C-alpha positions in Angstrom: 0.0 0.1 0.1 1.1 3.6 -0.7 1.2 6.1 2.2 -1.5 8.3 0.6 -3.4 8.1 -2.6 -6.7 9.1 -4.2 -8.6 7.1 -6.7 -12.0 7.9 -8.2 -14.1 5.0 -9.0 -16.9 7.2 -10.4 -18.2 10.8 -10.5 -15.5 12.2 -12.8 -16.2 12.9 -16.5 -19.9 11.7 -15.9 -22.9 12.8 -14.1 -23.6 10.8 -11.0 -22.1 7.6 -9.7 -19.9 9.3 -7.1 -17.3 7.1 -5.4 -13.9 7.9 -4.3 -11.2 5.9 -2.3 -8.6 7.6 -0.3 -5.8 5.2 1.0 -3.8 6.2 4.0 -1.1 3.6 4.9 -3.0 0.4 5.0 -6.7 1.7 5.2 -9.0 2.5 2.5 -11.7 5.3 3.2 -14.5 5.3 0.7 -16.4 8.5 0.2 -19.9 7.9 -1.2 -21.2 4.8 -3.1 -23.6 6.2 -5.8 -25.3 5.1 -9.0 -26.3 7.0 -12.2 -29.2 6.7 -14.6 -28.3 5.1 -17.9 -27.6 7.1 -21.0 -30.0 7.0 -23.9 -27.8 4.3 -25.8 -27.8 2.0 -22.8 -31.0 0.3 -23.8 -33.0 -1.6 -21.2 -30.6 -0.8 -18.4 -32.1 0.2 -15.1 -28.9 1.9 -13.4 -25.2 2.0 -13.7 -22.9 1.6 -10.7 -19.1 1.5 -10.3 -16.9 -1.4 -10.9 -15.9 -2.6 -7.6 -13.3 -5.1 -8.7 -10.2 -3.2 -7.1 -12.1 -2.6 -3.8 -13.2 -6.2 -3.7 -9.4 -7.4 -4.1 -8.5 -5.1 -1.2 -11.6 -5.5 0.9 -9.7 -6.4 4.1 -8.2 -2.9 4.1 -11.5 -0.9 3.8 -12.1 1.1 7.0 -15.6 2.1 5.9 -18.0 3.9 3.5 -18.7 7.6 4.5 -21.8 9.1 2.9 -22.3 12.8 2.3 -26.0 12.6 1.9 -28.9 10.5 1.0 -29.4 11.0 -2.7 -29.0 8.0 -5.2 -25.8 9.4 -6.7 -24.3 9.0 -3.2 -25.9 5.9 -1.8 -27.5 4.1 -4.7 -24.7 1.6 -5.3 -24.7 0.3 -1.7 -27.1 -2.6 -2.3 -24.6 -4.0 -4.9 -21.4 -3.1 -3.1 -22.3 -4.7 0.2 -23.1 -7.9 -1.4 -19.4 -8.2 -2.2 -17.8 -6.2 0.5 -18.7 -6.3 4.2 -17.9 -2.7 5.3 -19.4 -0.4 8.0 -21.5 2.5 6.8 -21.2 6.1 8.3 -23.7 8.8 7.6 -26.2 11.2 9.1 -29.4 10.0 10.7 -31.6 10.7 7.5 -28.8 9.3 5.2 -28.5 6.0 7.2 -32.3 5.5 7.1 -32.4 6.2 3.3 -29.5 3.8 2.9 -31.5 1.2 4.8 -34.3 1.7 2.4 -32.0 1.3 -0.6 -30.9 -2.2 0.6 -34.0 -3.6 2.3 -35.1 -5.6 -0.7 -31.8 -7.4 -1.1 -32.2 -10.9 0.4 -28.5 -11.3 0.8 -28.2 -8.2 3.0 -31.3 -8.9 5.3 -28.8 -9.5 8.3 -26.5 -6.4 7.6 -26.6 -4.0 10.4 -23.2 -2.3 10.5 -24.5 1.3 10.3 -23.0 4.2 12.3 -24.8 7.6 12.6 -22.6 10.7 12.8 -23.3 14.5 12.7 -21.3 17.6 12.1 -19.7 17.4 15.6 -18.6 13.8 15.2 -15.0 12.6 15.1 -13.9 9.1 14.4 -10.3 8.0 15.3 -8.8 5.4 13.1 -5.2 5.7 14.4 -3.5 7.2 11.4 -6.6 9.0 10.2 -9.3 11.1 12.1 -12.5 11.4 10.2 -14.7 14.5 10.9 -17.6 16.3 9.2 -19.1 19.6 8.5 -22.7 20.7 7.5 -23.5 21.8 4.0 -26.5 23.2 2.2 -28.2 20.8 -0.4 -31.7 19.8 -1.4 -31.9 17.2 1.3 -31.4 17.6 5.1 -28.3 16.6 7.0 -26.0 16.8 4.0 -22.3 16.5 5.1 -18.7 17.4 4.0 -16.2 14.8 5.0 -12.6 15.6 6.4 -9.9 13.0 6.6 -7.2 14.3 9.0 -3.8 12.7 8.0 -0.2 13.4 9.0 0.3 14.9 5.4 -2.6 17.3 5.9 -6.5 17.1 5.5 -8.3 15.6 2.6 -11.6 17.3 2.2 -14.6 16.2 0.2 -17.4 18.7 0.0 -20.2 16.2 -1.3 -23.0 18.0 -3.1 -23.1 21.7 -1.7 -24.3 25.2 -2.4 -24.4 28.3 -0.4 -27.9 29.7 0.4 -28.1 32.5 3.1 -32.0 31.8 3.4 -31.7 28.0 4.0 -33.8 26.6 6.8 -32.1 25.0 9.9 -31.8 21.4 8.4 -30.1 22.8 5.4 -27.7 25.5 6.7 -24.1 25.5 6.0 -21.8 25.6 9.2 -19.5 28.5 8.2 -17.7 28.4 11.5 -16.7 24.8 11.1 -15.6 25.4 7.6 -13.4 28.3 8.8 -12.0 25.8 11.5 -11.1 23.2 8.8 -9.4 26.0 6.7 -7.2 27.1 9.6 -5.4 23.7 9.4 -3.5 22.4 6.4 -5.8 21.4 3.6 -3.7 19.1 1.4 -6.4 18.4 -1.3 -10.0 19.4 -1.8 -12.5 17.0 -3.8 -14.9 19.7 -4.8 -18.4 19.6 -6.3 -18.1 20.9 -9.9 -21.7 20.0 -11.2 -23.1 23.6 -11.2 -20.0 25.5 -12.1 -20.9 25.7 -15.8 -23.6 28.2 -14.9 -22.2 31.6 -14.0 -25.6 33.0 -12.9 -26.4 32.6 -9.2 -29.1 30.0 -8.3 -32.3 31.5 -6.7 -33.0 30.9 -3.1 -35.2 28.1 -2.0 -37.5 30.5 -0.3 -38.0 32.1 -3.8 -38.6 28.7 -5.2 -41.2 27.9 -2.5 -43.1 31.2 -3.5 -43.0 30.2 -7.1 -44.6 26.6 -6.3 -47.3 28.2 -4.2 -48.0 30.7 -6.9 -48.3 28.0 -9.5 -50.7 25.9 -7.4 -52.9 29.1 -6.8 -52.9 29.9 -10.6 -54.3 26.4 -11.5 -57.3 26.3 -9.1 -59.5 24.3 -11.5 -56.8 21.7 -12.6 -55.4 18.6 -11.1 -51.7 19.0 -10.5 -49.2 16.3 -11.3 -45.9 17.1 -9.7 -42.7 15.3 -10.9 -39.7 15.5 -8.7 -36.8 13.3 -7.4 -38.0 11.1 -4.5 -35.0 12.1 -2.3 -35.3 15.8 -2.8 -36.8 16.4 0.7 -36.6 20.2 0.3 -38.9 20.2 -2.8 -41.2 17.8 -1.2 -41.5 20.2 1.8 -42.5 23.0 -0.6 -45.0 20.8 -2.3 -46.6 19.8 1.0 -46.8 23.5 2.1 -48.4 24.6 -1.2 -50.9 21.6 -1.1 -52.0 22.5 2.5 -52.1 26.2 1.6 -54.6 25.6 -1.3 -56.6 23.0 0.7 -55.9 20.3 -1.6 -55.1 16.5 -1.1 -51.7 14.9 -1.7 -51.4 11.6 -3.4 -48.1 9.9 -3.3 -47.6 7.9 -6.6 -45.4 4.9 -5.8 -43.7 3.0 -3.1 -40.3 4.9 -3.4 -41.8 8.4 -2.7 -44.1 7.1 0.1 -41.1 5.3 1.9 -39.1 8.3 1.7 -41.9 10.7 2.9 -42.8 8.4 5.8 -39.2 8.0 6.9 -38.7 11.8 6.7 -41.7 12.4 8.7 -40.9 10.0 11.3 -37.3 11.6 11.7 -39.1 15.0 11.8 -37.3 16.2 8.7 -40.6 17.0 7.0 -43.0 19.4 8.6 -46.7 18.9 8.2 -48.7 22.1 8.3 -51.9 20.3 8.9 -52.7 16.9 10.3 -51.7 13.9 8.2 -55.0 12.5 7.8 -56.2 15.9 6.3 -53.3 16.0 3.9 -52.6 12.6 2.4 -54.9 10.4 0.5 -54.2 6.9 -0.8 -53.6 6.5 -4.5 -56.4 4.0 -5.0 -58.8 6.8 -3.8 -57.6 9.2 -6.5 -60.7 8.8 -8.7 -62.8 9.9 -5.7 -61.1 13.2 -5.4 -62.2 16.0 -7.6 -59.5 17.2 -10.0 -59.3 20.7 -8.6 -58.6 19.3 -5.1 -55.9 16.7 -6.1 -52.1 17.0 -6.2 -50.3 13.8 -7.4 -46.7 13.7 -6.4 -44.9 11.4 -8.9 -41.3 10.2 -8.6 -41.1 7.0 -10.5 -39.1 3.8 -9.9 -35.9 4.4 -7.9 -36.9 8.0 -7.6 -36.3 9.0 -11.2 -39.4 10.8 -12.3 -38.9 11.6 -15.9 -39.3 8.0 -17.4 -42.4 7.3 -15.4 -43.9 10.7 -16.5 -43.4 9.4 -20.0 -45.3 6.3 -19.1 -48.1 8.5 -17.9 -48.0 10.5 -21.0 -48.5 7.3 -23.1 -51.4 6.0 -21.1 -49.4 3.2 -19.5 -50.0 4.2 -15.8 -52.8 2.1 -14.2 -53.9 4.9 -11.9 -53.2 8.2 -13.6 -54.9 9.0 -17.0 -53.5 12.5 -18.1 -56.0 14.8 -19.9 -56.8 18.4 -20.5 -57.9 18.9 -16.9 -54.2 18.3 -15.7 -51.2 20.5 -15.1 -48.0 18.6 -15.3 -45.5 20.5 -13.0 -41.8 19.3 -13.5 -39.9 20.6 -10.5 -36.6 18.7 -11.0 -33.8 19.9 -13.2 -33.0 17.0 -15.7 -29.4 15.8 -16.4 -28.0 16.7 -19.6 -28.3 13.1 -20.8 -32.0 13.2 -20.1 -32.9 16.4 -22.0 -33.9 14.5 -25.1 -36.3 12.3 -23.2 -37.7 15.3 -21.3 -38.5 17.0 -24.6 -40.2 14.0 -26.1 -42.2 13.5 -22.7 -43.3 17.1 -22.8 -44.5 16.6 -26.5 -46.4 13.5 -25.4 -48.1 15.4 -22.5 -49.1 18.2 -24.8 -50.6 15.7 -27.2 -52.8 14.3 -24.4 -54.1 17.9 -23.8 -52.3 18.7 -20.5 -50.6 21.9 -19.6 -46.9 21.5 -18.8 -44.7 23.6 -16.6 -41.2 23.2 -15.8 -39.4 25.1 -13.0 -36.1 25.0 -14.9 -37.7 27.1 -17.7 -38.5 30.0 -15.3 -35.9 29.7 -12.6 -32.3 28.9 -12.2 -32.6 26.1 -9.6 -29.7 23.8 -8.5 -28.6 21.9 -5.4 -25.0 22.3 -6.7 -22.3 25.0 -6.2 -22.3 27.7 -8.7 -18.9 29.0 -10.0 -18.8 31.6 -7.2 -19.9 29.1 -4.6 -16.9 26.8 -5.5 -14.6 29.8 -5.4 -15.8 30.8 -2.0 -15.3 27.2 -0.7 -11.6 27.3 -2.1 -11.0 30.7 -0.4 -12.3 29.4 2.9 -10.3 26.2 2.9 -7.1 27.2 1.0 -6.4 23.8 -0.4 -2.9 23.1 -2.0 -4.4 20.8 -4.5 -7.8 20.6 -6.2 -9.7 17.9 -7.8 -13.0 18.8 -9.5 -15.5 15.9 -9.1 -19.2 15.2 -9.7 -19.5 16.2 -13.3 -18.9 15.7 -16.9 -15.6 16.8 -18.4 -17.0 20.2 -19.7 -18.1 21.1 -16.0 -14.8 19.8 -14.5 -12.9 22.1 -17.0 -15.0 25.0 -15.9 -14.2 24.2 -12.2 -10.6 24.0 -13.3 -10.7 27.6 -14.6 -12.6 28.8 -11.7 -10.0 27.3 -9.3 -7.2 29.1 -11.3 -8.9 32.3 -10.9 -8.6 32.1 -7.1 -4.9 31.2 -7.2 -4.9 27.4 -7.5 -1.9 26.8 -10.0 -2.9 24.6 -13.0 -0.1 22.1 -11.9 -2.0 21.6 -8.7 -5.4 20.8 -10.3 -5.9 17.0 -10.8 -8.4 16.4 -13.9 -9.0 12.8 -13.0 -10.3 9.8 -15.0 -11.9 6.7 -13.4 -9.1 4.5 -12.0 -6.4 7.2 -12.0 -4.3 6.9 -8.9 -2.8 10.1 -7.6 0.0 9.3 -5.2 1.4 11.7 -2.7 5.2 12.1 -3.3 6.7 14.4 -0.7 5.3 17.7 -2.2 3.0 16.9 -4.9 0.6 14.3 -6.3 1.9 12.1 -9.0 -0.3 10.1 -11.4 1.0 6.5 -11.4 -0.2 2.8 -11.3 -3.6 3.7 -12.7 -5.8 0.9 -13.7 -9.1 0.5 -15.8 -12.3 1.0 -14.0 -15.3 0.2 -16.1 -19.1 0.2 -15.3 -21.5 -2.4 -13.8 -24.8 -2.4 -15.7 -27.8 -3.4 -13.6 -30.7 -4.7 -15.7 -33.5 -6.3 -13.5 -32.2 -8.8 -11.1 -29.0 -9.2 -13.2 -25.9 -7.5 -11.7 -23.0 -7.1 -14.4 -24.3 -9.7 -16.8 -25.1 -7.2 -19.4 -21.9 -6.0 -21.3 -21.0 -4.1 -24.5 -21.9 -7.0 -26.7 -25.4 -7.3 -25.3 -25.9 -3.5 -25.6 -24.6 -3.7 -29.1 -27.1 -6.3 -30.0 -30.0 -4.2 -28.4 -29.0 -1.3 -30.5 -28.9 -3.2 -33.6 -32.4 -4.8 -32.9 -33.8 -1.3 -32.0 -32.6 0.1 -35.2 -32.6 -2.5 -38.0 -34.5 -5.6 -36.4 -33.7 -9.3 -36.8 -33.8 -11.7 -39.6 -33.9 -15.4 -38.8 -33.2 -18.3 -41.2 -34.2 -21.8 -40.0 -33.0 -24.8 -42.1 -32.8 -28.7 -41.6 -29.7 -30.6 -43.1 -28.6 -34.1 -43.7 -24.9 -34.4 -43.1 -24.6 -37.8 -44.4 -26.2 -36.9 -47.8 -24.6 -33.5 -47.6 -27.7 -31.8 -48.7 -30.5 -29.4 -47.4 -33.6 -31.5 -46.4 -36.2 -28.7 -46.5 -36.4 -25.2 -47.7 -35.4 -22.6 -45.3 -38.1 -21.0 -43.0 -37.5 -17.2 -43.0 -38.7 -14.8 -40.3 -38.2 -11.0 -40.1 -39.0 -8.8 -37.1 -38.4 -5.0 -37.3 -36.6 -5.4 -40.6 -38.9 -5.7 -43.6 -42.5 -6.7 -44.1 -42.4 -10.3 -45.5 -45.5 -10.2 -47.6 -44.3 -7.0 -49.5 -40.9 -8.4 -50.1 -41.3 -11.9 -51.5 -38.4 -11.6 -54.0 -36.1 -10.6 -51.4 -37.1 -13.5 -49.1 -36.9 -16.0 -52.0 -33.4 -14.9 -52.9 -32.4 -15.0 -49.2 -33.7 -18.5 -49.1 -31.9 -19.6 -52.2 -28.7 -18.0 -50.9 -29.0 -20.0 -47.6 -29.4 -23.3 -49.3 -26.5 -22.6 -51.8 -24.2 -21.5 -49.0 -25.0 -24.6 -46.8 -24.7 -27.0 -49.7 -21.3 -25.5 -50.8 -20.2 -25.8 -47.3 -21.1 -29.5 -47.0 -19.5 -30.4 -50.2 -16.3 -28.6 -49.7 -15.5 -28.4 -46.0 -12.8 -30.9 -44.9 -14.1 -31.1 -41.3 -17.6 -30.1 -40.2 -18.0 -27.3 -37.6 -21.4 -25.9 -36.6 -20.1 -22.5 -35.7 -18.2 -22.2 -39.1 -21.3 -23.2 -41.0 -23.6 -20.7 -39.2 -21.0 -17.9 -39.6 -20.7 -18.5 -43.3 -24.5 -18.3 -43.7 -24.6 -15.3 -41.5 -22.0 -13.5 -43.5 -23.5 -14.2 -46.8 -26.9 -13.2 -45.6 -25.7 -10.0 -43.9 -23.9 -8.9 -47.2 -26.9 -9.7 -49.4 -29.4 -7.9 -47.1 -27.2 -4.8 -46.8 -26.8 -4.7 -50.7 -30.6 -4.9 -51.1 -31.9 -2.7 -48.3 -28.9 -0.6 -46.9 -29.9 -1.9 -43.5 -27.9 -4.2 -41.1 -30.4 -6.4 -39.2 -29.1 -8.9 -36.8 -28.9 -12.2 -38.8 -29.6 -15.4 -36.8 -29.2 -18.7 -38.7 -30.7 -21.7 -37.1 -29.5 -25.1 -38.5 -31.0 -28.4 -37.5 -29.8 -31.9 -38.5 -31.9 -34.9 -39.2 -30.7 -37.8 -37.0 -30.7 -40.9 -39.0 -28.3 -42.9 -36.9 -30.8 -43.8 -34.3 -33.2 -46.6 -35.1 -36.8 -46.1 -34.3 -38.2 -48.3 -31.6 -40.7 -50.9 -32.8 -43.2 -53.0 -30.9 -45.5 -55.8 -32.0 -49.2 -55.3 -31.8 -52.1 -57.5 -32.9 -54.3 -56.7 -35.8 -57.3 -56.9 -33.5 -55.8 -53.9 -31.3 -55.0 -51.9 -34.4 -58.5 -52.1 -35.8 -60.2 -51.6 -32.4 -58.1 -48.5 -32.1 -59.3 -47.5 -35.7 -62.8 -48.1 -34.8 -62.6 -45.9 -31.6 -61.1 -43.0 -33.6 -63.9 -43.1 -36.2 -66.7 -43.3 -33.7 -68.4 -46.3 -35.5 -67.8 -50.0 -36.2 -67.5 -50.9 -39.9 -69.3 -54.3 -40.7 -66.5 -55.8 -42.7 -63.7 -54.9 -40.2 -65.9 -56.3 -37.3 -66.0 -59.7 -39.1 -62.4 -59.6 -39.7 -61.6 -59.2 -36.0 -64.0 -62.2 -35.2 -62.1 -64.4 -37.6 -58.8 -63.5 -36.0 -59.9 -63.9 -32.5 -58.7 -67.5 -32.1 -55.6 -67.3 -34.2 -52.4 -65.6 -33.2 -51.1 -63.3 -35.8 -47.6 -64.7 -35.3 -48.6 -68.2 -36.3 -51.1 -67.4 -39.2 -49.8 -68.7 -42.5 -51.7 -66.2 -44.7 -51.6 -63.0 -42.5 -48.3 -61.8 -41.3 -48.2 -59.7 -38.4 -48.2 -55.8 -38.8 -45.4 -53.6 -37.5 -46.3 -50.2 -36.2 -43.6 -47.5 -35.8 -43.9 -45.3 -32.8 -43.5 -41.9 -34.5 -42.8 -40.3 -31.3 -39.5 -42.0 -31.0 -38.1 -40.5 -34.5 -36.0 -37.5 -33.6 -34.2 -34.4 -35.0 -31.2 -32.9 -33.5 -31.3 -29.1 -33.2 -28.1 -26.9 -33.5 -28.7 -23.3 -33.3 
């Protein structure tokens, strides 16, 4: 182990999936363990989490996972990480409760209970390292910055933060504590860069609360469907306040938001202005509430609201049918990767006749530090080295320039990639011994079983479809037994392309027969590959499309002799009679004549042999 190193496993050059490892002597301190939502080309993927391979190999050295706040980009990877690494979890009270919700459905973690609640005044002594915290302002209560005190100086991780002088008590930054941290040597600062691309200041949360209330009052006759992130407690508080002020009922759409709200209420992080029974209504009773009295709070699966809003717009939600009496109020600022999805969703909502309003259209709202916020943080802490985190490369680059403006030398700014290892070498961080860190794709119950090949196939299927050719061969006779059966899905309409299908069929037969005649040794993979290549080339020449070509080749098995059994003529003809439902006179007499004579001894009538067709077989190779 090196004396001191910093390795990002996510959260750099991407939006979300925050995870950073600081190694001090023989201990690894993990800062956050988050997920990110898939890019548009990651078809069918639910979420993406970091590649844990390096940490699994060094799991005995992990001191703990330290969480900055309770959003999915900070805690979402825990259910997958803890299945492979048994490490203690440290976080604020609300963050720990949300972490428990995140892993509660994992059967493998039902006995896990290594949680440790901390606050801004906590200090944890690990011998060579003392871990402490400071309160920050974010869109969720009890967000914390993390300080690792080492013999070389302090490593400070801001987590998600911004400065808002009007923030309520649960969201306030502890400026005195920040100054205290800054009075000691800060060797390196891992600072939130996600909001630095915007030079304008974000509006205060009190201004946003007034804006939401005004929107509710301006739409007195409409049902309001609010889309927000499930763990954005501050936004949920503002929606609760506006619902109560306009004497409406709040309906929570989905288990995720209900669990988060119930947990926040239990911990007294959400304030209810009126009794709970007068505020909340069960989703099943939505149809009983007049439209002008209903507010539906929609967050979607895993707290990602836009995709579920798209399902609502397309009429796929079993409870909510969007129409002309609805206002869809989008109170979350979507990630850049989701902007195309948001645009299509808004278009679909307008087609349903709904009004659509997005908070990001009218206000500059963000839970992340602006350029000036980041510069203020740097001026308080005076770090010697700076690593911008939590953002794509363009925002990291903006943070780089912002840091240089407040006298951080460019040589002291670490523009990291995943897997980069920055080792402390007496008076500077040196990039060495880096390694590849990929992504782990989560699709349903599968963890990491979806790779680039599967994604490539999904992309091809979504664009050009699939073309399947099923054919049966006889290897002994070196010939095709039956004409290929061709099937197309998402490629061409078969009935309108008969000539194309006939030529494809002929090509398949010719290619297989050529292979059977010329191949020195038979190989199923070689045969299918040759058919696939010929068909792919032909179909592209004819259509300028590249469907996924799937040849399925079956072989007639003539080596196995069919099972035979002897049966009497009487049994055969009785069976025939039963099938027809009547007894023919001539066959009835024939049965009578043979009753006393065994077919095996009759000189005139040899016994009949019946082949059991169920025993004939074909071997399929696909």
